[in-house]
N, C-alpha and C positions, 0 to 999 in steps of 0.2 A: 190212219197211221201217219200220214204226212203231217197233219195238225199236231198229233202227239209228239212226233219227232221235233217239230219246231218249238214246241213248248219245252221239251227237255233241253234243247239247245239253248233256249233263252234262259232257262233256269241255271244251266251250267255256267253261262257267261256272267249271270248276275252274281253267282257265288264265287267263281274262280277267275273271272275276267275273260278277255278275248283269247281265242286259241293262239298258239304260237305262230309268229310270223317271221319271215326271213329278214325283215327290215323294220326298224321302228319309225314312227312318225317323227317329224322335226321336233326337236326339243323346244318348248315354248320359252319365250323371253320372260324374265321376271316382271311382275306388275308393280305399279307404284305402291299399291296396298301391301304387297309382300315385302317390298323394300322397307316401308315404314315399320312393318312388324319385326323384321330381322334386325333393324338398327336399334331396337329396344334391347337386344341381347349383345349386339356387336356395334357399339356406337361410334367407334373411331372413324374419322374421315380417311378415305382410301385414294391412292393414286398409283399409276402404273407408268414406268419408263420404258418406252419402246425405242428402237433404233436399229439400223443395219449393223451387223457384227463389225467390230473394229471402228466404231464411230464415236467412242467415248462414253458409252453407257455406264461402264464401270467407274470411270472418274466421276461422272455426274452422281452416281449413287453414293460414292464416298464423300462427296462434298455436301449433298443435300442432307445427309444424316448428321452433319456437324451441328445443325440447329437443335437446341434443347427440346423442341417440340416435335421433331420429325424423326421417325425411324424408317429405315429402308434396308432391305436385304436383297438377295439376288438369285436369279435362275430358278424361280419356281416354275416358270414356263406354263402358267395356267392357260394361256391363250396363244402362245408363240412357237411351241415345238410339240410335235406329236409324241405321245398319244393325247395330250391336252386334258384340261380339267373335265371337259364334257364326256370323256371316255368313261367316267365313273357311272354314267347313266345311259350311255349311248348303245343300247342293245334292246332288242324286242323284249327280252326277259325283264330288264329293268323297267321298261315302260309298262309292261303288264302288271308288275308289282306295284309301281307308284301311281297307277291310274285305276287299279282294281276297285270296282264299285262297292265291294264289301269292306274296303279299307276306309273306315270312317274318319281317319286323320286327314285325308286329302281334300275333303270338302268338295268333291266332284271335279277337282283339277289335278293335273299332273304335278307331282311334288318335285320333279326333276330340278327346276331352277332354284328351289329352296335348298335342295341337297348340295348343289354346286356352290351357291353363295355361302352357305353355312360352313362348308369345308374350307374354302379359301379364306373366309373371314377368321375362322378359328386359327388357321396356320399363321396368318399375319398378326392378329391381335395378341396371340399368346406371347410372341417375342416383343411386341410393342409394350405390353403390360410389364414385362420384365425390365424393359428399358425406361419405363415410366414416361412414355411419350404418347401423345394423343392423336398424331397424324401418322399414318403408316402406308408404305408402298412397297412394291416389288419392281426390280428392274430385270427385264429379260429381253435380250436382242430378238428382233422380229425379222429375220433375214429371208425366210422362205415362204411364210404364210401371208405376209403383207396385209392387204385390206381385210382379209377374212379374220385376222387376229383382232382388228378393231371391232368388227361386227360381233365376234364372239364375246369380246370384253363387254360391249355395250349391252348384250343380251343378259348378262349377269350383273354388271355394274353400271347401269345407266346414270347413276348418281355420282360416280367416281370422276377423277380427273386424269386425263391422258397427257403425258409429257413425251415429246418426240424430239430426239437429238439427231442432227444431221451433220455429216462430215464430208468434206471434199471427196468425191468418189475416186479421184486419182490416188489420194493418200489411203483411202480404204483399200484400194486394190493392192497397194504396196504392203500395207500392214497385214492383210490377209495372206499375201504371198509368203511373207517372211515367217508368219506363224506356221504355215504349212511346212516350210523348209525346216524350221527349228524342231517341230514335232515329228518331222519325217513321216508326214501323213501317208496313210495307206492308199490315198487317192493319187499320189504322184505317179506319173507315167515315166517312160524311159527318157523322154526329152527333158522332163522336169529334173530328173536325177542327174542328167548330163549338165544341166545348168548349175546345179548345186556343186558338182565336182569342179567345174570351171571357176565358179565363184570362190571356192576354197583355194584354188591355185593362184588366181590373179584377179583381185578385186578391181584394179584400175580400169579394166576394159568395160566394166559395168557402170562407170561414172563418167566416162568420156564420150558416151553416145555411140560406141561401136558395138556394144553387146547388150542385149535385153535380158532382164531377169524373168520375162514372161514368155509364154507361148501365146499366139494369137487367140487360140481357143479359150485360154484362161481369161484374157482381157475381155473378150466378148461375153463370156458367161457371167463374170462378176459385174461388169458394167450394166448388163441387161437386168440383173437382179437388183442392183442399186437403184436404177431408174424406176423399176416396178415398185420397189419398197417406198421410195420417196413419193411417187405419184399417188399410189393407192392409200398409203397411210395418211398423208395430208388431206386428200380428198374426203376419205371416210371419217377421219378425225374431226374435221371441221363440220361435216354434214351431221354427224351423230352427236358430237359433244359440244359443238358451238363454243361458247365462252369457257367451257371446261377443257378445251384443247390448248396446249402450249407448245409452240415450236421453238427450238433453240439450235444455234449452230455451234459446233465444237470449237471452231476457230474463235468465235466471240467469247466463249467460255475461257479460252486461254488468255486472250488479250484484255478482257474486262471481267475478271473473275468475280469480284465482289458485287459489281453492278448487276451482272447476269444472275448470280445466285440470289441477290436481294429481290430481283424481279420474280424469280421462280418461287422463293419462299412466300412472297406476298400472294402469288397465285394460289399456293397451297393453303393459304389462310392462317399463317402464323400470327401471333399477337404482336410481337415486336422483333426487331432485328438489331442486335447489339453490334457496335463497331468492332468489338473484340473478335467477331466472326471473321473479319477480314484477315487478321493474323493467322487464325486457325486454317483458313483457306490456303494461304500461302505455304504454311507448313505442310499441309496435306498434299498440295501440288508438287512439293519438293521431293516427294517419294513416288516411286513407280514400281509397285509389286509385280506387275506384268513383265517389266524389263528385267527385274531380278530373277524371276522365274525362268525367262527365256535364256538368260545368261547361264544359269545353272544347267539348263537342258542342252544347250549347244552354243558355247561361248564364241566359237569361230564364226558362225553365221550371225548370231544375235548382235555382235559388236559392230557389224557392218552398217546397221541402220539405227540412227538415233530415235528412240521410242517417244511417241506422243507428240512429236513436233508437227507443226503445220508446214506444208510445202516440200516435204521429202520427195515428192514426185518430180519436182523440177530438176533435180540432179540425177535422176535415174531413168526417166523416160527417154527413149530414143524417138527419132522423128516418126518411125513406123508405129511405135506405141501410141504416140499422140494421135496419129491419123486413125488408127483402129478405135481408140477410145472416143474420139469425136463422133464417129459414125454411130456408135451405140448410145452415147450419153452426153454429147456436146451441148444439146439444147437444155438439158437439166442443169448443167453447170451454170449456164446463163440465167436460168430461172431462179436459182438460189444465190445468184450474185457472186459466184466464184470467178466468173469471167464476164466481160461486157459483150463479147461476141465470140465467134469461132476462129478468130485469128491468132490464138495463142500458140 
């Protein structure tokens, strides 16, 4: 009977696949052969723009797609915000279906990476085709998943290019703070709301060093996340993508726009860069949709902070703010050449 039971079990697995499990095996990375196969159907070159929130990812997206060969849209969050692209196949049921031995389409291998790649490729290439452009990318801020976002991207797009934009963490801190204020985020606590009330009554105290727009908890949380994002994204980006990794500073984009964008476009593989793009860049940088949106949402708070500028932190940080930020992120400022040392 024992032999008969085992034969029945083996036959059932052969026909229906493995019994249900509570957890699926790791999703395999796409192979070079599978990449070559899928590019026959989706041939456009792909790139992804990552960056901590409030670091200029949206501006970079708006500029990069000015080129007649490059299309870019935003917030697909294939790899940067849960539930993520891999959630499409990240279940025992999906694994059982896509690896079933009776499924002759899978050629003995888990179809999951092909499902993920085809889904993202179609979403991006559909719009790129409408725009009649042959290089396409997505920009999605990567503020919470950090290095894992790079690893997940590489598992599906080892042939793509990763662009990473970095902004001075002190300005990131301020920009994120005011966005929360303007949106009246549900995450604001009692002290945060008290700061907003005081800011609305008398803004001068927040620019002469006597009153902080932050709580210490907020500074430490954002600074810690900023450091982790920079460290992990750069390390994993260089390790996995090598020459297909491109780092850029937001401040350099502001001060040398055409030069930085030309460098980026060459990295993406465009055929030529017209001098006319310089004028288009300046026109595009002259508008700020985010600033307009914030003004409509809460003019009183939004008008206090000039949007998109570098160095806003210098007029708003108190001495205590500086001290707290240095403890969490001072060394990273030096590493990215925002400061020469910790004596700022």
